[in-house]
All heavy atoms as TSV, in Angstrom:
chain	resi	resn	atom	element	x	y	z
A	1	MET	N	N	-25.052	96.135	-93.315
A	1	MET	CA	C	-25.488	97.239	-94.163
A	1	MET	C	C	-24.399	97.426	-95.208
A	1	MET	O	O	-23.247	97.619	-94.882
A	1	MET	CB	C	-25.661	98.490	-93.356
A	1	MET	CG	C	-26.768	98.375	-92.332
A	1	MET	SD	S	-26.984	99.860	-91.330
A	1	MET	CE	C	-27.529	101.023	-92.576
A	2	ALA	N	N	-24.799	97.421	-96.446
A	2	ALA	CA	C	-23.831	97.568	-97.532
A	2	ALA	C	C	-23.731	99.012	-98.006
A	2	ALA	O	O	-24.730	99.719	-98.072
A	2	ALA	CB	C	-24.264	96.675	-98.666
A	3	ASN	N	N	-22.515	99.397	-98.324
A	3	ASN	CA	C	-22.237	100.699	-98.942
A	3	ASN	C	C	-22.839	101.899	-98.216
A	3	ASN	O	O	-23.476	102.733	-98.781
A	3	ASN	CB	C	-22.744	100.688	-100.390
A	3	ASN	CG	C	-22.073	99.601	-101.204
A	3	ASN	OD1	O	-20.872	99.362	-101.062
A	3	ASN	ND2	N	-22.842	98.931	-102.046
A	4	VAL	N	N	-22.627	101.925	-96.901
A	4	VAL	CA	C	-23.064	103.078	-96.128
A	4	VAL	C	C	-21.987	104.159	-96.240
A	4	VAL	O	O	-20.837	103.943	-95.971
A	4	VAL	CB	C	-23.285	102.687	-94.636
A	4	VAL	CG1	C	-23.615	103.907	-93.824
A	4	VAL	CG2	C	-24.355	101.633	-94.508
A	5	PRO	N	N	-22.403	105.362	-96.639
A	5	PRO	CA	C	-21.396	106.438	-96.778
A	5	PRO	C	C	-20.842	106.791	-95.378
A	5	PRO	O	O	-21.496	106.657	-94.360
A	5	PRO	CB	C	-22.195	107.625	-97.359
A	5	PRO	CG	C	-23.621	107.286	-97.164
A	5	PRO	CD	C	-23.741	105.815	-97.005
A	6	ASP	N	N	-19.585	107.166	-95.393
A	6	ASP	CA	C	-18.938	107.551	-94.135
A	6	ASP	C	C	-18.038	108.774	-94.322
A	6	ASP	O	O	-17.878	109.242	-95.442
A	6	ASP	CB	C	-18.139	106.376	-93.555
A	6	ASP	CG	C	-17.012	105.883	-94.478
A	6	ASP	OD1	O	-16.651	106.612	-95.423
A	6	ASP	OD2	O	-16.505	104.806	-94.245
A	7	VAL	N	N	-17.549	109.253	-93.218
A	7	VAL	CA	C	-16.603	110.385	-93.241
A	7	VAL	C	C	-15.366	109.954	-92.455
A	7	VAL	O	O	-15.446	109.069	-91.573
A	7	VAL	CB	C	-17.190	111.657	-92.621
A	7	VAL	CG1	C	-18.317	112.189	-93.466
A	7	VAL	CG2	C	-17.639	111.455	-91.198
A	8	ILE	N	N	-14.271	110.587	-92.740
A	8	ILE	CA	C	-13.035	110.320	-92.002
A	8	ILE	C	C	-12.889	111.447	-90.990
A	8	ILE	O	O	-12.892	112.650	-91.331
A	8	ILE	CB	C	-11.813	110.255	-92.917
A	8	ILE	CG1	C	-11.994	109.126	-93.922
A	8	ILE	CG2	C	-10.549	110.073	-92.091
A	8	ILE	CD1	C	-10.906	109.030	-94.975
A	9	LEU	N	N	-12.815	111.062	-89.709
A	9	LEU	CA	C	-12.687	112.012	-88.623
A	9	LEU	C	C	-11.246	112.517	-88.503
A	9	LEU	O	O	-10.325	111.914	-89.093
A	9	LEU	CB	C	-13.122	111.374	-87.320
A	9	LEU	CG	C	-14.570	110.819	-87.289
A	9	LEU	CD1	C	-14.839	110.059	-86.008
A	9	LEU	CD2	C	-15.566	111.935	-87.487
A	10	ASN	N	N	-11.020	113.573	-87.755
A	10	ASN	CA	C	-9.659	114.093	-87.522
A	10	ASN	C	C	-8.733	113.023	-86.950
A	10	ASN	O	O	-7.538	113.083	-87.160
A	10	ASN	CB	C	-9.687	115.286	-86.601
A	10	ASN	CG	C	-10.315	116.501	-87.254
A	10	ASN	OD1	O	-10.382	116.593	-88.475
A	10	ASN	ND2	N	-10.802	117.432	-86.459
A	11	SER	N	N	-9.304	112.078	-86.230
A	11	SER	CA	C	-8.499	110.987	-85.629
A	11	SER	C	C	-8.044	109.964	-86.681
A	11	SER	O	O	-7.238	109.116	-86.400
A	11	SER	CB	C	-9.326	110.276	-84.557
A	11	SER	OG	O	-10.433	109.612	-85.182
A	12	GLY	N	N	-8.630	110.050	-87.880
A	12	GLY	CA	C	-8.309	109.090	-88.902
A	12	GLY	C	C	-9.317	107.914	-88.960
A	12	GLY	O	O	-9.315	107.127	-89.891
A	13	HIS	N	N	-10.184	107.822	-87.970
A	13	HIS	CA	C	-11.214	106.777	-87.958
A	13	HIS	C	C	-12.368	107.168	-88.863
A	13	HIS	O	O	-12.651	108.341	-89.072
A	13	HIS	CB	C	-11.730	106.568	-86.517
A	13	HIS	CG	C	-10.720	105.996	-85.622
A	13	HIS	ND1	N	-9.922	106.760	-84.815
A	13	HIS	CD2	C	-10.384	104.719	-85.335
A	13	HIS	CE1	C	-9.102	106.006	-84.122
A	13	HIS	NE2	N	-9.357	104.736	-84.431
A	14	ARG	N	N	-13.038	106.150	-89.350
A	14	ARG	CA	C	-14.197	106.385	-90.201
A	14	ARG	C	C	-15.469	106.337	-89.372
A	14	ARG	O	O	-15.560	105.536	-88.429
A	14	ARG	CB	C	-14.302	105.343	-91.317
A	14	ARG	CG	C	-13.208	105.428	-92.304
A	14	ARG	CD	C	-13.350	104.417	-93.424
A	14	ARG	NE	N	-12.359	104.631	-94.447
A	14	ARG	CZ	C	-12.484	105.472	-95.478
A	14	ARG	NH1	N	-13.544	106.180	-95.610
A	14	ARG	NH2	N	-11.515	105.604	-96.351
A	15	MET	N	N	-16.440	107.164	-89.670
A	15	MET	CA	C	-17.723	107.164	-88.974
A	15	MET	C	C	-18.841	107.085	-89.997
A	15	MET	O	O	-18.885	107.893	-90.903
A	15	MET	CB	C	-17.914	108.415	-88.144
A	15	MET	CG	C	-19.198	108.428	-87.386
A	15	MET	SD	S	-19.499	109.952	-86.412
A	15	MET	CE	C	-19.957	111.086	-87.680
A	16	PRO	N	N	-19.712	106.060	-89.870
A	16	PRO	CA	C	-20.830	105.980	-90.813
A	16	PRO	C	C	-21.737	107.192	-90.711
A	16	PRO	O	O	-21.933	107.744	-89.623
A	16	PRO	CB	C	-21.587	104.716	-90.353
A	16	PRO	CG	C	-20.633	103.955	-89.530
A	16	PRO	CD	C	-19.699	104.980	-88.920
A	17	LEU	N	N	-22.270	107.636	-91.837
A	17	LEU	CA	C	-23.184	108.795	-91.819
A	17	LEU	C	C	-24.623	108.384	-91.494
A	17	LEU	O	O	-25.458	109.246	-91.262
A	17	LEU	CB	C	-23.137	109.503	-93.164
A	17	LEU	CG	C	-21.819	110.244	-93.439
A	17	LEU	CD1	C	-21.841	110.812	-94.845
A	17	LEU	CD2	C	-21.596	111.326	-92.427
A	18	VAL	N	N	-24.878	107.086	-91.524
A	18	VAL	CA	C	-26.216	106.588	-91.136
A	18	VAL	C	C	-26.111	106.020	-89.709
A	18	VAL	O	O	-25.301	105.103	-89.456
A	18	VAL	CB	C	-26.692	105.497	-92.098
A	18	VAL	CG1	C	-28.053	104.936	-91.657
A	18	VAL	CG2	C	-26.783	106.052	-93.511
A	19	GLY	N	N	-26.878	106.607	-88.815
A	19	GLY	CA	C	-26.815	106.183	-87.419
A	19	GLY	C	C	-28.108	105.551	-86.942
A	19	GLY	O	O	-29.170	105.720	-87.545
A	20	PHE	N	N	-28.039	104.833	-85.842
A	20	PHE	CA	C	-29.156	104.178	-85.191
A	20	PHE	C	C	-29.592	105.053	-84.021
A	20	PHE	O	O	-28.841	105.175	-83.040
A	20	PHE	CB	C	-28.749	102.783	-84.753
A	20	PHE	CG	C	-29.854	101.914	-84.213
A	20	PHE	CD1	C	-30.475	101.043	-85.064
A	20	PHE	CD2	C	-30.190	101.980	-82.882
A	20	PHE	CE1	C	-31.496	100.219	-84.591
A	20	PHE	CE2	C	-31.213	101.159	-82.393
A	20	PHE	CZ	C	-31.856	100.277	-83.267
A	21	GLY	N	N	-30.759	105.656	-84.100
A	21	GLY	CA	C	-31.243	106.507	-83.020
A	21	GLY	C	C	-31.750	105.706	-81.847
A	21	GLY	O	O	-32.379	104.651	-82.049
A	22	THR	N	N	-31.512	106.155	-80.649
A	22	THR	CA	C	-31.951	105.394	-79.498
A	22	THR	C	C	-32.853	106.169	-78.554
A	22	THR	O	O	-33.165	105.721	-77.446
A	22	THR	CB	C	-30.722	104.884	-78.675
A	22	THR	OG1	O	-29.942	106.024	-78.254
A	22	THR	CG2	C	-29.853	103.956	-79.480
A	23	VAL	N	N	-33.337	107.323	-78.983
A	23	VAL	CA	C	-34.256	108.078	-78.114
A	23	VAL	C	C	-35.686	107.621	-78.421
A	23	VAL	O	O	-36.041	107.308	-79.560
A	23	VAL	CB	C	-34.096	109.601	-78.310
A	23	VAL	CG1	C	-34.556	110.029	-79.691
A	23	VAL	CG2	C	-34.848	110.370	-77.256
A	24	THR	N	N	-36.473	107.585	-77.385
A	24	THR	CA	C	-37.910	107.260	-77.545
A	24	THR	C	C	-38.704	108.225	-76.677
A	24	THR	O	O	-38.192	108.767	-75.677
A	24	THR	CB	C	-38.233	105.810	-77.084
A	24	THR	OG1	O	-37.941	105.691	-75.695
A	24	THR	CG2	C	-37.468	104.801	-77.898
A	25	TYR	N	N	-39.916	108.427	-77.063
A	25	TYR	CA	C	-40.804	109.239	-76.236
A	25	TYR	C	C	-42.169	108.601	-76.211
A	25	TYR	O	O	-42.705	108.358	-77.286
A	25	TYR	CB	C	-40.916	110.676	-76.760
A	25	TYR	CG	C	-41.740	111.531	-75.836
A	25	TYR	CD1	C	-41.207	112.059	-74.687
A	25	TYR	CD2	C	-43.111	111.714	-76.079
A	25	TYR	CE1	C	-41.976	112.801	-73.833
A	25	TYR	CE2	C	-43.863	112.442	-75.210
A	25	TYR	CZ	C	-43.305	112.995	-74.083
A	25	TYR	OH	O	-44.057	113.733	-73.222
A	26	PRO	N	N	-42.718	108.260	-75.104
A	26	PRO	CA	C	-42.083	108.375	-73.783
A	26	PRO	C	C	-40.907	107.421	-73.685
A	26	PRO	O	O	-40.762	106.512	-74.490
A	26	PRO	CB	C	-43.222	108.028	-72.813
A	26	PRO	CG	C	-44.148	107.219	-73.590
A	26	PRO	CD	C	-44.060	107.646	-75.002
A	27	MET	N	N	-40.064	107.614	-72.662
A	27	MET	CA	C	-38.870	106.803	-72.485
A	27	MET	C	C	-39.227	105.325	-72.450
A	27	MET	O	O	-40.135	104.934	-71.724
A	27	MET	CB	C	-38.117	107.199	-71.224
A	27	MET	CG	C	-37.563	108.612	-71.258
A	27	MET	SD	S	-36.275	108.721	-72.526
A	27	MET	CE	C	-35.783	110.406	-72.290
A	28	ALA	N	N	-38.509	104.523	-73.211
A	28	ALA	CA	C	-38.762	103.067	-73.239
A	28	ALA	C	C	-38.015	102.433	-72.078
A	28	ALA	O	O	-37.053	102.973	-71.519
A	28	ALA	CB	C	-38.260	102.532	-74.550
A	29	ALA	N	N	-38.480	101.229	-71.761
A	29	ALA	CA	C	-37.799	100.457	-70.708
A	29	ALA	C	C	-36.396	100.061	-71.157
A	29	ALA	O	O	-36.168	99.846	-72.373
A	29	ALA	CB	C	-38.624	99.207	-70.403
A	30	SER	N	N	-35.490	99.978	-70.263
A	30	SER	CA	C	-34.090	99.673	-70.552
A	30	SER	C	C	-33.953	98.359	-71.327
A	30	SER	O	O	-33.193	98.238	-72.263
A	30	SER	CB	C	-33.268	99.605	-69.266
A	30	SER	OG	O	-31.933	99.326	-69.551
A	31	ASP	N	N	-34.744	97.337	-70.912
A	31	ASP	CA	C	-34.670	96.042	-71.611
A	31	ASP	C	C	-35.085	96.146	-73.071
A	31	ASP	O	O	-34.505	95.491	-73.945
A	31	ASP	CB	C	-35.546	94.981	-70.911
A	31	ASP	CG	C	-34.945	94.552	-69.584
A	31	ASP	OD1	O	-33.723	94.747	-69.360
A	31	ASP	OD2	O	-35.699	93.993	-68.764
A	32	SER	N	N	-36.051	96.991	-73.341
A	32	SER	CA	C	-36.488	97.194	-74.726
A	32	SER	C	C	-35.367	97.824	-75.559
A	32	SER	O	O	-35.094	97.418	-76.667
A	32	SER	CB	C	-37.716	98.097	-74.757
A	32	SER	OG	O	-38.045	98.438	-76.074
A	33	ILE	N	N	-34.707	98.816	-74.977
A	33	ILE	CA	C	-33.610	99.503	-75.672
A	33	ILE	C	C	-32.453	98.525	-75.901
A	33	ILE	O	O	-31.859	98.488	-76.984
A	33	ILE	CB	C	-33.163	100.720	-74.897
A	33	ILE	CG1	C	-34.322	101.670	-74.777
A	33	ILE	CG2	C	-31.895	101.339	-75.509
A	33	ILE	CD1	C	-34.114	103.101	-74.961
A	34	LYS	N	N	-32.152	97.711	-74.897
A	34	LYS	CA	C	-31.065	96.749	-75.030
A	34	LYS	C	C	-31.323	95.787	-76.199
A	34	LYS	O	O	-30.418	95.468	-77.003
A	34	LYS	CB	C	-30.873	95.946	-73.731
A	34	LYS	CG	C	-30.303	96.756	-72.618
A	34	LYS	CD	C	-30.259	95.970	-71.333
A	34	LYS	CE	C	-29.755	96.825	-70.179
A	34	LYS	NZ	N	-29.702	96.056	-68.913
A	35	SER	N	N	-32.543	95.342	-76.306
A	35	SER	CA	C	-32.957	94.441	-77.381
A	35	SER	C	C	-32.790	95.119	-78.745
A	35	SER	O	O	-32.276	94.526	-79.691
A	35	SER	CB	C	-34.392	93.982	-77.171
A	35	SER	OG	O	-34.833	93.227	-78.256
A	36	GLU	N	N	-33.190	96.377	-78.831
A	36	GLU	CA	C	-33.100	97.089	-80.079
A	36	GLU	C	C	-31.647	97.350	-80.492
A	36	GLU	O	O	-31.313	97.343	-81.669
A	36	GLU	CB	C	-33.897	98.382	-80.005
A	36	GLU	CG	C	-35.388	98.146	-79.925
A	36	GLU	CD	C	-35.942	97.233	-81.014
A	36	GLU	OE1	O	-35.548	97.361	-82.173
A	36	GLU	OE2	O	-36.751	96.353	-80.677
A	37	ILE	N	N	-30.788	97.596	-79.516
A	37	ILE	CA	C	-29.373	97.794	-79.817
A	37	ILE	C	C	-28.787	96.563	-80.425
A	37	ILE	O	O	-28.069	96.596	-81.417
A	37	ILE	CB	C	-28.616	98.255	-78.560
A	37	ILE	CG1	C	-29.019	99.686	-78.161
A	37	ILE	CG2	C	-27.088	98.177	-78.775
A	37	ILE	CD1	C	-28.515	100.140	-76.837
A	38	ILE	N	N	-29.063	95.392	-79.831
A	38	ILE	CA	C	-28.583	94.124	-80.400
A	38	ILE	C	C	-29.121	93.950	-81.809
A	38	ILE	O	O	-28.371	93.546	-82.707
A	38	ILE	CB	C	-28.985	92.938	-79.483
A	38	ILE	CG1	C	-28.140	92.977	-78.203
A	38	ILE	CG2	C	-28.802	91.626	-80.196
A	38	ILE	CD1	C	-26.647	92.781	-78.396
A	39	ASN	N	N	-30.410	94.214	-82.014
A	39	ASN	CA	C	-30.955	94.111	-83.366
A	39	ASN	C	C	-30.278	95.049	-84.346
A	39	ASN	O	O	-30.015	94.672	-85.482
A	39	ASN	CB	C	-32.474	94.378	-83.363
A	39	ASN	CG	C	-33.256	93.280	-82.663
A	39	ASN	OD1	O	-32.816	92.155	-82.595
A	39	ASN	ND2	N	-34.438	93.632	-82.187
A	40	GLY	N	N	-29.950	96.236	-83.890
A	40	GLY	CA	C	-29.237	97.215	-84.735
A	40	GLY	C	C	-27.856	96.708	-85.105
A	40	GLY	O	O	-27.406	96.798	-86.252
A	41	ILE	N	N	-27.123	96.135	-84.131
A	41	ILE	CA	C	-25.785	95.590	-84.399
A	41	ILE	C	C	-25.895	94.449	-85.415
A	41	ILE	O	O	-25.131	94.404	-86.389
A	41	ILE	CB	C	-25.113	95.134	-83.107
A	41	ILE	CG1	C	-24.797	96.327	-82.206
A	41	ILE	CG2	C	-23.847	94.322	-83.393
A	41	ILE	CD1	C	-24.368	95.974	-80.796
A	42	LYS	N	N	-26.859	93.548	-85.202
A	42	LYS	CA	C	-27.044	92.435	-86.128
A	42	LYS	C	C	-27.410	92.898	-87.533
A	42	LYS	O	O	-27.020	92.268	-88.519
A	42	LYS	CB	C	-28.143	91.503	-85.581
A	42	LYS	CG	C	-27.693	90.694	-84.396
A	42	LYS	CD	C	-28.821	89.798	-83.897
A	42	LYS	CE	C	-28.371	88.977	-82.696
A	42	LYS	NZ	N	-29.442	88.138	-82.151
A	43	ALA	N	N	-28.128	94.030	-87.626
A	43	ALA	CA	C	-28.513	94.559	-88.929
A	43	ALA	C	C	-27.345	95.313	-89.587
A	43	ALA	O	O	-27.432	95.652	-90.761
A	43	ALA	CB	C	-29.689	95.515	-88.778
A	44	GLY	N	N	-26.261	95.556	-88.863
A	44	GLY	CA	C	-25.084	96.166	-89.451
A	44	GLY	C	C	-24.812	97.571	-89.022
A	44	GLY	O	O	-23.861	98.201	-89.463
A	45	TYR	N	N	-25.627	98.145	-88.119
A	45	TYR	CA	C	-25.375	99.506	-87.659
A	45	TYR	C	C	-24.073	99.559	-86.833
A	45	TYR	O	O	-23.822	98.649	-86.026
A	45	TYR	CB	C	-26.523	100.043	-86.790
A	45	TYR	CG	C	-27.680	100.482	-87.613
A	45	TYR	CD1	C	-28.714	99.614	-87.882
A	45	TYR	CD2	C	-27.774	101.772	-88.088
A	45	TYR	CE1	C	-29.835	100.026	-88.640
A	45	TYR	CE2	C	-28.849	102.206	-88.842
A	45	TYR	CZ	C	-29.871	101.305	-89.109
A	45	TYR	OH	O	-30.937	101.711	-89.844
A	46	ARG	N	N	-23.301	100.599	-87.047
A	46	ARG	CA	C	-22.053	100.787	-86.287
A	46	ARG	C	C	-21.971	102.187	-85.668
A	46	ARG	O	O	-21.036	102.523	-85.000
A	46	ARG	CB	C	-20.838	100.563	-87.188
A	46	ARG	CG	C	-20.763	99.143	-87.708
A	46	ARG	CD	C	-20.631	98.133	-86.571
A	46	ARG	NE	N	-20.557	96.783	-87.006
A	46	ARG	CZ	C	-21.593	95.925	-87.015
A	46	ARG	NH1	N	-22.742	96.323	-86.685
A	46	ARG	NH2	N	-21.407	94.685	-87.392
A	47	HIS	N	N	-22.980	103.019	-85.933
A	47	HIS	CA	C	-23.045	104.383	-85.393
A	47	HIS	C	C	-24.324	104.480	-84.609
A	47	HIS	O	O	-25.434	104.404	-85.167
A	47	HIS	CB	C	-23.031	105.360	-86.544
A	47	HIS	CG	C	-23.211	106.796	-86.167
A	47	HIS	ND1	N	-23.232	107.791	-87.086
A	47	HIS	CD2	C	-23.359	107.402	-84.972
A	47	HIS	CE1	C	-23.405	108.969	-86.484
A	47	HIS	NE2	N	-23.492	108.741	-85.210
A	48	PHE	N	N	-24.210	104.624	-83.283
A	48	PHE	CA	C	-25.374	104.700	-82.396
A	48	PHE	C	C	-25.460	106.113	-81.825
A	48	PHE	O	O	-24.513	106.585	-81.214
A	48	PHE	CB	C	-25.293	103.654	-81.280
A	48	PHE	CG	C	-25.478	102.265	-81.794
A	48	PHE	CD1	C	-24.402	101.581	-82.310
A	48	PHE	CD2	C	-26.719	101.692	-81.773
A	48	PHE	CE1	C	-24.568	100.304	-82.820
A	48	PHE	CE2	C	-26.908	100.394	-82.274
A	48	PHE	CZ	C	-25.812	99.716	-82.797
A	49	ASP	N	N	-26.608	106.730	-82.051
A	49	ASP	CA	C	-26.854	108.081	-81.550
A	49	ASP	C	C	-27.330	107.983	-80.103
A	49	ASP	O	O	-28.319	107.380	-79.785
A	49	ASP	CB	C	-27.926	108.766	-82.384
A	49	ASP	CG	C	-28.306	110.136	-81.900
A	49	ASP	OD1	O	-27.466	110.774	-81.238
A	49	ASP	OD2	O	-29.428	110.580	-82.157
A	50	THR	N	N	-26.567	108.605	-79.215
A	50	THR	CA	C	-26.941	108.579	-77.800
A	50	THR	C	C	-26.597	109.917	-77.171
A	50	THR	O	O	-25.766	110.676	-77.700
A	50	THR	CB	C	-26.247	107.454	-77.030
A	50	THR	OG1	O	-26.720	107.444	-75.715
A	50	THR	CG2	C	-24.749	107.579	-77.064
A	51	ALA	N	N	-27.254	110.223	-76.105
A	51	ALA	CA	C	-26.954	111.418	-75.316
A	51	ALA	C	C	-27.439	111.176	-73.908
A	51	ALA	O	O	-28.347	110.368	-73.683
A	51	ALA	CB	C	-27.678	112.643	-75.905
A	52	SER	N	N	-26.825	111.828	-72.933
A	52	SER	CA	C	-27.257	111.597	-71.534
A	52	SER	C	C	-28.704	111.963	-71.365
A	52	SER	O	O	-29.411	111.346	-70.536
A	52	SER	CB	C	-26.375	112.408	-70.591
A	52	SER	OG	O	-26.467	113.785	-70.882
A	53	LEU	N	N	-29.220	112.869	-72.141
A	53	LEU	CA	C	-30.624	113.230	-72.088
A	53	LEU	C	C	-31.540	112.055	-72.389
A	53	LEU	O	O	-32.615	111.901	-71.846
A	53	LEU	CB	C	-30.930	114.377	-73.046
A	53	LEU	CG	C	-32.348	114.848	-73.152
A	53	LEU	CD1	C	-32.799	115.523	-71.832
A	53	LEU	CD2	C	-32.502	115.825	-74.285
A	54	TYR	N	N	-31.082	111.177	-73.290
A	54	TYR	CA	C	-31.904	110.006	-73.678
A	54	TYR	C	C	-31.994	108.972	-72.560
A	54	TYR	O	O	-32.843	108.110	-72.569
A	54	TYR	CB	C	-31.291	109.284	-74.900
A	54	TYR	CG	C	-31.152	110.128	-76.148
A	54	TYR	CD1	C	-30.410	109.628	-77.210
A	54	TYR	CD2	C	-31.730	111.365	-76.312
A	54	TYR	CE1	C	-30.258	110.349	-78.390
A	54	TYR	CE2	C	-31.581	112.117	-77.483
A	54	TYR	CZ	C	-30.830	111.584	-78.527
A	54	TYR	OH	O	-30.653	112.274	-79.656
A	55	GLN	N	N	-31.027	108.987	-71.654
A	55	GLN	CA	C	-30.951	108.044	-70.551
A	55	GLN	C	C	-30.826	106.614	-71.059
A	55	GLN	O	O	-31.433	105.689	-70.514
A	55	GLN	CB	C	-32.167	108.178	-69.623
A	55	GLN	CG	C	-32.252	109.559	-69.005
A	55	GLN	CD	C	-33.523	109.718	-68.158
A	55	GLN	OE1	O	-34.318	108.856	-67.978
A	55	GLN	NE2	N	-33.647	110.933	-67.609
A	56	THR	N	N	-30.014	106.430	-72.118
A	56	THR	CA	C	-29.767	105.086	-72.654
A	56	THR	C	C	-28.339	104.637	-72.524
A	56	THR	O	O	-27.944	103.606	-73.084
A	56	THR	CB	C	-30.183	105.043	-74.149
A	56	THR	OG1	O	-29.404	106.040	-74.871
A	56	THR	CG2	C	-31.662	105.323	-74.373
A	57	ASP	N	N	-27.579	105.405	-71.758
A	57	ASP	CA	C	-26.130	105.084	-71.608
A	57	ASP	C	C	-25.931	103.656	-71.080
A	57	ASP	O	O	-25.083	102.930	-71.569
A	57	ASP	CB	C	-25.461	106.084	-70.701
A	57	ASP	CG	C	-25.448	107.482	-71.260
A	57	ASP	OD1	O	-25.754	107.653	-72.457
A	57	ASP	OD2	O	-25.224	108.416	-70.489
A	58	ASP	N	N	-26.645	103.296	-70.047
A	58	ASP	CA	C	-26.479	101.937	-69.467
A	58	ASP	C	C	-26.809	100.838	-70.446
A	58	ASP	O	O	-26.129	99.839	-70.538
A	58	ASP	CB	C	-27.329	101.796	-68.202
A	58	ASP	CG	C	-26.808	102.625	-67.040
A	58	ASP	OD1	O	-25.653	103.057	-67.075
A	58	ASP	OD2	O	-27.603	102.866	-66.100
A	59	ALA	N	N	-27.870	101.070	-71.217
A	59	ALA	CA	C	-28.262	100.051	-72.234
A	59	ALA	C	C	-27.161	99.904	-73.260
A	59	ALA	O	O	-26.865	98.785	-73.685
A	59	ALA	CB	C	-29.584	100.462	-72.901
A	60	HIS	N	N	-26.543	101.003	-73.678
A	60	HIS	CA	C	-25.466	100.912	-74.644
A	60	HIS	C	C	-24.286	100.144	-74.047
A	60	HIS	O	O	-23.709	99.277	-74.721
A	60	HIS	CB	C	-24.993	102.332	-75.061
A	60	HIS	CG	C	-25.867	102.941	-76.068
A	60	HIS	ND1	N	-26.996	103.639	-75.729
A	60	HIS	CD2	C	-25.798	102.961	-77.415
A	60	HIS	CE1	C	-27.580	104.075	-76.831
A	60	HIS	NE2	N	-26.899	103.673	-77.843
A	61	GLN	N	N	-23.890	100.507	-72.851
A	61	GLN	CA	C	-22.784	99.822	-72.201
A	61	GLN	C	C	-23.052	98.329	-72.060
A	61	GLN	O	O	-22.193	97.501	-72.329
A	61	GLN	CB	C	-22.522	100.372	-70.794
A	61	GLN	CG	C	-21.404	101.376	-70.768
A	61	GLN	CD	C	-21.173	101.791	-69.336
A	61	GLN	OE1	O	-22.040	102.347	-68.689
A	61	GLN	NE2	N	-19.967	101.558	-68.853
A	62	ASP	N	N	-24.251	97.986	-71.663
A	62	ASP	CA	C	-24.626	96.577	-71.441
A	62	ASP	C	C	-24.675	95.765	-72.721
A	62	ASP	O	O	-24.550	94.535	-72.666
A	62	ASP	CB	C	-26.001	96.487	-70.749
A	62	ASP	CG	C	-25.967	96.945	-69.321
A	62	ASP	OD1	O	-24.856	97.160	-68.771
A	62	ASP	OD2	O	-27.040	97.088	-68.729
A	63	ARG	N	N	-24.859	96.384	-73.878
A	63	ARG	CA	C	-24.993	95.633	-75.111
A	63	ARG	C	C	-23.858	95.843	-76.114
A	63	ARG	O	O	-23.382	94.899	-76.720
A	63	ARG	CB	C	-26.343	95.957	-75.793
A	63	ARG	CG	C	-27.528	95.474	-74.993
A	63	ARG	CD	C	-27.423	93.937	-74.820
A	63	ARG	NE	N	-28.597	93.427	-74.140
A	63	ARG	CZ	C	-28.574	92.885	-72.924
A	63	ARG	NH1	N	-27.442	92.822	-72.271
A	63	ARG	NH2	N	-29.644	92.409	-72.382
A	64	VAL	N	N	-23.419	97.081	-76.302
A	64	VAL	CA	C	-22.415	97.328	-77.327
A	64	VAL	C	C	-21.065	96.766	-76.951
A	64	VAL	O	O	-20.407	96.065	-77.724
A	64	VAL	CB	C	-22.313	98.855	-77.639
A	64	VAL	CG1	C	-21.153	99.130	-78.587
A	64	VAL	CG2	C	-23.634	99.339	-78.253
A	65	LEU	N	N	-20.634	96.999	-75.713
A	65	LEU	CA	C	-19.301	96.499	-75.314
A	65	LEU	C	C	-19.191	94.969	-75.380
A	65	LEU	O	O	-18.259	94.454	-75.989
A	65	LEU	CB	C	-18.934	97.009	-73.918
A	65	LEU	CG	C	-18.678	98.518	-73.813
A	65	LEU	CD1	C	-18.423	98.915	-72.358
A	65	LEU	CD2	C	-17.547	98.945	-74.713
A	66	PRO	N	N	-20.170	94.214	-74.838
A	66	PRO	CA	C	-20.066	92.756	-74.973
A	66	PRO	C	C	-20.156	92.308	-76.429
A	66	PRO	O	O	-19.494	91.337	-76.827
A	66	PRO	CB	C	-21.295	92.225	-74.189
A	66	PRO	CG	C	-21.609	93.325	-73.216
A	66	PRO	CD	C	-21.259	94.596	-73.943
A	67	ALA	N	N	-20.934	93.005	-77.236
A	67	ALA	CA	C	-21.033	92.639	-78.655
A	67	ALA	C	C	-19.695	92.800	-79.350
A	67	ALA	O	O	-19.242	91.945	-80.125
A	67	ALA	CB	C	-22.088	93.502	-79.365
A	68	LEU	N	N	-18.980	93.863	-79.022
A	68	LEU	CA	C	-17.661	94.071	-79.605
A	68	LEU	C	C	-16.665	93.017	-79.112
A	68	LEU	O	O	-15.854	92.484	-79.858
A	68	LEU	CB	C	-17.139	95.475	-79.252
A	68	LEU	CG	C	-17.899	96.614	-79.949
A	68	LEU	CD1	C	-17.387	97.953	-79.424
A	68	LEU	CD2	C	-17.787	96.556	-81.430
A	69	LYS	N	N	-16.715	92.706	-77.824
A	69	LYS	CA	C	-15.834	91.712	-77.260
A	69	LYS	C	C	-16.083	90.341	-77.836
A	69	LYS	O	O	-15.170	89.544	-77.999
A	69	LYS	CB	C	-15.980	91.657	-75.760
A	69	LYS	CG	C	-15.384	92.851	-75.050
A	69	LYS	CD	C	-15.587	92.799	-73.544
A	69	LYS	CE	C	-15.072	94.066	-72.890
A	69	LYS	NZ	N	-15.356	94.076	-71.467
A	70	ASN	N	N	-17.347	90.038	-78.189
A	70	ASN	CA	C	-17.722	88.731	-78.763
A	70	ASN	C	C	-17.679	88.756	-80.288
A	70	ASN	O	O	-18.144	87.803	-80.932
A	70	ASN	CB	C	-19.102	88.319	-78.267
A	70	ASN	CG	C	-19.093	88.024	-76.808
A	70	ASN	OD1	O	-18.140	87.458	-76.278
A	70	ASN	ND2	N	-20.135	88.424	-76.149
A	71	SER	N	N	-17.137	89.806	-80.849
A	71	SER	CA	C	-17.001	89.944	-82.315
A	71	SER	C	C	-18.317	89.833	-83.038
A	71	SER	O	O	-18.406	89.234	-84.122
A	71	SER	CB	C	-16.032	88.909	-82.857
A	71	SER	OG	O	-14.749	89.134	-82.312
A	72	LEU	N	N	-19.415	90.347	-82.458
A	72	LEU	CA	C	-20.710	90.391	-83.150
A	72	LEU	C	C	-20.612	91.560	-84.111
A	72	LEU	O	O	-20.793	92.715	-83.728
A	72	LEU	CB	C	-21.843	90.597	-82.153
A	72	LEU	CG	C	-23.236	90.730	-82.729
A	72	LEU	CD1	C	-23.588	89.480	-83.520
A	72	LEU	CD2	C	-24.234	90.974	-81.624
A	73	ARG	N	N	-20.285	91.280	-85.348
A	73	ARG	CA	C	-20.064	92.334	-86.307
A	73	ARG	C	C	-20.871	92.164	-87.546
A	73	ARG	O	O	-21.226	91.270	-88.055
A	73	ARG	CB	C	-18.600	92.364	-86.689
A	73	ARG	CG	C	-17.739	92.637	-85.477
A	73	ARG	CD	C	-16.285	92.421	-85.763
A	73	ARG	NE	N	-15.638	92.403	-84.483
A	73	ARG	CZ	C	-14.647	93.163	-84.154
A	73	ARG	NH1	N	-14.171	94.026	-84.989
A	73	ARG	NH2	N	-14.085	93.072	-82.974
């Protein structure tokens, strides 16, 4: 994603203002969410909206951490 506006947090890190939402209704299967997270990373998203209410925490852990470790950027 080119030229996505961002903000500088108190920590000094930048956070994109455009995020990838992961909530669905009705709740999607975990495998579906995992696939969409990978597609979002490949498309250039770096800000993923999640909350425990969405029940997508495991999908994020299973996809985002390995993607970062494998330099999928």
